[in-house]
C-alpha positions, -999 to +999 in steps of 0.1 A: -357+142+409-393+153+401-412+147+368-409+184+361-371+181+362-372+152+339-393+171+315-370+201+316-340+178+308-358+163+279-367+196+265-331+208+268-320+178+248-346+185+221-335+221+219-298+211+215-306+193+182-311+218+153-341+212+131-332+197+098-298+185+110-286+153+093-289+122+113-257+104+122-245+082+094-241+048+111-254+013+111-282+005+135-263-024+150-231-004+156-210-022+130-184-004+109-196+011+077-178+025+046-180+059+030-192+060-005-164+063-031-157+099-042-144+110-076-109+111-062-111+074-054-121+066-090-093+088-104-068+070-082-081+036-092-079+045-129-043+057-125-033+024-108-051+003-134-033+022-162+001+017-145-007-020-139-015-023-176+018-007-184+035-034-163+016-063-179+016-052-215+039-022-222+039-029-260+002-020-261+010+016-251+043+022-270+061+006-299+094+023-293+124+004-279+132+016-243+170+008-245+180+017-281+198+050-283+189+076-310+216+102-308+199+126-332+170+129-307+190+135-276+178+159-249+146+169-267+120+187-246+085+173-242+065+175-274+038+157-294+064+132-306+079+127-272+054+136-244+080+131-217+110+143-238+141+123-245+172+115-224+209+121-231+210+091-255+179+101-274+157+074-258+120+083-254+113+090-217+076+080-219+086+046-233+111+041-206+085+051-179+060+026-194+085-003-195+100+007-161+066+001-145+071-037-148+102-039-127+089-015-101+054-030-097+065-066-099+090-060-070+064-041-050+038-068-057+060-096-045+069-077-014+032-072-007+025-109-010+053-118+014+043-092+040+005-100+037+008-138+039+034-140+067+022-110+087-014-121+086-006-156+097+016-144+126-010-119+138-038-144+135-019-171+155-007-146+181-042-131+187-061-164+187-038-187+207-023-161+231-001-171+260+036-176+256+033-181+218+018-146+216+047-132+235+073-149+213+057-138+181+053-102+193+090-100+203+100-112+168+077-085+154+094-059+176+127-070+162+115-067+126+101-032+133+134-021+147+153-027+114+148+000+087+134-014+055+158+005+033+188-008+053+176-044+052+170-041+015+205-027+008+220-056+029+202-083+010+209-068-024+246-067-016+244-104-006+223-116-036+229-114-073+192-108-082+186-072-071+149-072-078+142-104-059+164-093-030+146-060-027+112-077-028+122-102+000+137-074+021+107-051+018+084-081+024+102-090+056+102-054+067+065-051+062+056-082+082+059-066+116+033-038+111+008-061+094+012-087+122+005-061+149-026-047+132-039-082+125-033-093+162-052-062+175-081-069+151-082-106+162-083-097+199-115-077+192-131-104+171-123-135+193-144-121+222-175-118+199-207-137+206-205-158+174-170-170+183-182-180+218-211-198+202-188-217+179-167-228+209-198-238+228-208-263+201-174-279+201-158-263+170-121-268+167-098-239+173-084-241+137-119-240+123-129-210+144-097-193+133-103-198+096-141-195+094-149-169+119-119-149+132-099-144+099-128-132+077-139-107+103-104-094+111-089-089+076-106-056+069-080-033+084-052-053+067-067-047+032-065-010+036-030-012+052-016-034+024-026-008-003-007+018+017+023-005+020+022-011-017+027+026-023+055+028+003+072-002-013+072+015-047+088+046-030+114+024-014+122+005-046+126+038-064+150+050-037+170+018-040+173+023-078+183+059-072+211+047-049+223+022-075+208-009-060+182-015-087+182-032-121+214-027-140+214-003-169+202+001-196+170-016-182+145+012-174+135+017-138+118+048-123+143+055-096+173+050-119+157+074-144+155+101-117+191+095-108+204+096-144+187+129-150+205+147-121+235+156-142+212+173-168+188+190-145+197+225-156+193+217-194+168+188-193+145+192-163+121+166-177+146+137-173+142+139-135+109+157-129+086+136-150+096+101-137+096+115-102+061+129-107+050+095-119+063+079-087+045+105-066+012+101-085+013+063-080+021+065-043-006+092-037-031+071-056-024+041-035-029+062-003-062+075-016-075+041-023-063+029+012-083+057+028-114+045+010-109+009+020-102+017+056-134+010+077-147+040+095-161+033+130-195+049+137-210+055+171-245+040+174 
């Protein structure tokens, strides 16, 4: 190849880049970077914060009783006095949605903690230690992934007296497998890094390397995944309540409210539609936040 050919090749590359085109958005060292939050992220975060406040302190948002019947107000359409309308017993639907957030979010939160702690530990050990222990852990993970979360939750609720606790435990167990797999994959990438090799070369213990180096640099994908799982847990808990495996009446719960409104769908659409819309908004908000938290790989 002559110098003229090299010059022609370089010119061709220069011509292929349009003047004024934006430079690739990446870090100079090739590490992952995050997109700046958009307005959709902040809207989703505000929605989840409001719902969390409902669960923690519902009396700050409504002073009405969510279980006391008011027959004179039965089946009233949404209005200024009752923004979500009333049910067949005259109970304010917005009040029941606010108070129902506690049961739903507490159950989903406990399931998230169980899945996060156990799944992260199993994935970290499997990816760091390897060998036969990795094979055993992954086979257990495959077994957990083979069992549908809803089926496992229904079985545990039938066996336990506390429906909320049983649902949380079942969903937490069902979520362990996916988190363990993602954590293991992340650990396998991190453990071959130079700083891990340097820690081994100076005689650092395996447990110290695992906690100080591997875990902090592998947890990123799990944080995004756990927010998504939180939304899915809320959806599954609502489905459980819809099927009659939730909190016993008259305690408010979003899925149970959707189910109780089916008989009045033609005359009181708000009894089913508005609680269902609340579930959808919370789940979509969780997914939007998870998209923002998920690291986006850039090519350097």
